[in-house]
N, C-alpha and C positions, 0 to 999 in steps of 0.2 A: 233396116235392123227388126228383127224380131222383138216380140215383147219379153221381158224377163220375168222369172217368177218371182212372188212377193219376197220382199227381204233381200233380192239379188241387185245388183247395180250393173249387170252387163260385162262384157269382157272388154279387155284394152282395147279392140280394134272398132267396138259399138262406141266406146267412150272417146276414142280418138275422132270418131267420124262425126260424131256428136258436137265436139268442138270445132272442129272443120266448117260445119254447118252452121255453128252459132257465128263466127266472125266474118263467115262470108253474106250470112242475112244481115250481120251489123253494118255491111257497105252498101247494102241494096233495099233494106227494109225501112219504111219509117218507124219511128219509136214504140207505136202502139203495134204495128205490126210484127215486129221482132218480138215484143213482150209476148204476143199470143202464139207465135210460132215456136218460140223457145219452150214455153209452157206446156203446150200440145205435145213437143216432142219428150220433154221429162217423163210424160205419161208412160212411154218406153222403157223407162227405167224404174219408175216408182208409181204404183197404183196409187192414184187419188181421184177423187169426184171434180174438184174444181181448183182453181188457182187465183190468187193475188198476186200483183206485182205493181208496186207504186214508190212514192216517197212523201216526204213531207218535213216537218220541223218538230224535233224531240221536244223541244219547251212548246207545250200547249198541245202537243200530240195531234197536230193539225195534218191531215192528208189532204195533199193537194195535187196529186199526180198519180192515177191509177188505172190500171189495167185488169181486166178480170177475166177469166175462161171459164166458161160453162156454171156463171151465177151473177146474181143482180148486183150493181156497183153499190146499191144499198145495203150490202152486207158492212162496206167502211163508212158510206154515207151517214147511216145510223148508229155507227159505232160509237160517236162522241157523246153518246147518253149513258156510256158505262165506262168511254176511256179512262178517267181517272181512277177508277175502282178495278182497273182490269190488271191484275197480278202476273198475268202472261206477259202483257205488254211490259210491266215493271222489269221482268227477268230478262228478257230479249234486250231491252234497252242498258240494263246494267252489264250486259256481257255481250257487247256488239262483236259481231263476227264469229259467234257461235250460235249453232241450229239447236233450239229447244223444241220440246213436244208439249203438249196439254199437262201430260201426265208428269212432268217434270215439277210442276208447282203443287205442293201437298193440298189435298184437298180442292183443287181448282174445281173440279166439279159437282162441287155445292155452291162454289160461288154465284154473285149476280149476276157478272159479266158473261158466264158460262151460260147458265139457265135463262137470264131475261135478252140474249142477243144471239150468242153463236149457236146455241140449238136452234134457234128460229131458221136459222139459215141451214140447218142439217150439217152442221160442222163438228161432229162428235169427236172429231181428231183433227189436229192441225200441227204442222211441222214448220217453224218459221225460221229465219235469219234475218238481221237488222244489222247493216254496215254502214258506216260514218261516210260521208262523201265529203269532196273537196270544198262545198260550200258549208260555211261554218253554220252549225246546227242541224243541217239538212244531214236527212238519213233517207236509204233505200232499203225496201223489205221485199221478200217474195214469201209467201205462204202458201204451203199444200195442205189442202182440205179433204176431209174424207168423212162420210157417214157410215156405208156399206162395208166395214172393213170388221174381220172378227178380232183384231188386235191392233194395238197403237203401231204406230210408226218403228220401226226396228233400228237398233243402233246402226246397222249396217247401212240402211238407208240414211239416216241421219249424218253419218260419215259422209256419205256420197254425195250428198247434196251441200254440206259445208266445204267439202272439196270444191265443188262446182261455183260456190258463190263468187268468190274471187273473179272468177270468168263472166258470169253473168255482170257484174257490176262493171269491170273493165269493158266489155262487149256495148253495153248500153251508152257509157260514157264516149265509147269512140262513133257511136251511132250518132249522138247529138252533136257533138263537135264536126262531125262530118255533114250533117243535116244543116246546122248553123252556117257553116262556111257556104253550103250551098244556096243557102238564102242569102248571104251576104254578098256573092256574087252578082246578083240581082239588084242591089242597092249601093254600090260602090264602084268606083272607077279611079282610073291613076292618068295622069297627063304629065308629060315632060315639057317644060315652059323654059324661056330664055329670062334673063333678068328682069325683062320689061315686062313679062307675063305671056307673051307671045307662044301660042301651042305649037311644038316640035313635033310631037307624036301623043297618042292616046290609047289607051287599053279600057276595055270594058266600055258601058254605055256613057261614057264622058259627054259626047255631044248632046245626047239626049236629056241628059242630068243638067247639063248646062243652060240648054235652051229653056227648060222647064224653069229656070231660077232666074235666067237673065234675059230670055227672050231672042229669038234669033240664031242665026248660027254664029258660034262663038270662035272666033280665030285669035283672041285673048283674052285674059281676065281681064274686067272692070278694074279701073285704076283703084278705087276706094277699097276693092278686095285686095289685091295684090299689096297695096301700101300696109293693110291692116297683117297682113301674112307676113310681111318682110320685116315688121318689128316683133316678130317671134308670137303673134298672137293667133288663136283660132279666130274663124271668121264664120258665124251662123246665119243663116237666112231663111227665108220663109220653108224652103224644104231641105236644104243642104247644110252640113257640116264640112267646113275645108280648113286642111291644115297642109303646111309646106314642110320639106325636107330636101337641105342641100345636096345637091349630086355634080360635083365639079363645077364647072363655074354655070351650072343652070339649076334648076330645082325640080323636084317631084311635087305635082301638086294632087292631092287625095281627096276624092270627093264622096261625100257617103251620106245616105238620107236619114234625117232624123224622124221617124215616124211618130213618135210620142205614143199615144193612144189614138192617133186619127184612123188607125186601121181596122179599129173596133167597132161593134154596131153599137146602137146607142144604149141599150141594157147593159151591154158588156162594159161599156165605159164608164155607167155608173156604178157597177160591182167594183171595177179596179179602181175608180176614186175614193170609194168607201174604203176598201181594203185597205188601199194605199195609204190612207190616213189613220191606220192604227186599229179599225176595229176587227174584231174577229168575224168568223163566216157567219156564227149565231147573229151576231149584232148586225150585220150586212144584212141577213136574211130578214131580220125583225122589221128594218127599215124598209125594204121593199116588198114585204109581205108575200115571201116564198120561204122554202126551206133551206136549211143549212146544206142538205145535201146538193141542193141545185146550184146553190151558191158555189160550192166545193168544184162541181164540174165546170161551173164557168170560169173559175179562176184556172183551171187546167187548161181550159181551152184558149184564156187570155195569155198565160204563160207560152204557150205552143205560138200562138201568134206572134208574141212580140219578140221571141224568141229568147226568153229569160229563164231564171229557175229560183229566183228569191225573192220576198217582199219589199227587200231593199232595193233591188233594180227595179220592181215596179214603183215605188216610189219616188225613184229617182225620173223616170219617164212620166208618172203624172205631173211631178212638180217642174217637168220642163227643164231639168237642170242638164 
């Protein structure tokens, strides 16, 4: 695709190709790779210098998940110092799904947020959209920023970005669900067992997981495990969660690894436990003697490692529930 003139949005064929590439990349790329590729591809339609695509909680304006193109992550890592006074954020949060520009806020260029933060990062123009996601209170956003532009983002560019936003949000959801499914395949297994617990057939890493939990080659489930399962309860071991579902005169046994926080580094575990306890990123940073932006980046990595997207899920894992 050739670049289009400022204010243009490409022809129908170019837009169709963009969307096809978007959904193809959603099935192939990691979440960070997807967001970077999409932001780069958007530059073929809308002239901008750098972009941010992330997510967080509207309550408290906490950004926990961020990908940045052509700019330092500090652009939002340091934003918390003006977040509560940022009228542009107020506007976009109050108009979820609608694309706004700096110039939509009266006198915004005289504000503290603009002069003490955005201008320091050469964001003299911004066009952003915030959308609500399925997780309660969680929002995602895409912001396109520019400095060397003779004028603000045009109405045509704004309409084009707003038209694309549902596709961007849907593609990222699909991408994350796909990668979560791929990760789950490595940590889950199913076996068909008879009423006494003898293994008739197995799918996935059943024997490897069972051997790690109970030792030796497993031809039938331990009697105490089978007894717990047949009473309609889940069984939880050192590494595995096990549940049972009837299948004719037999049963399916589902094994899944409960990782808790064991897959995290020592520092990540410290951050996770403090953040899950109810602390803010600033409070965690103060306890650990680091910066809020560092803590925020660590939380992003923790969420990715654990395959979760909310503080509530983290609290559950940290509490071993």
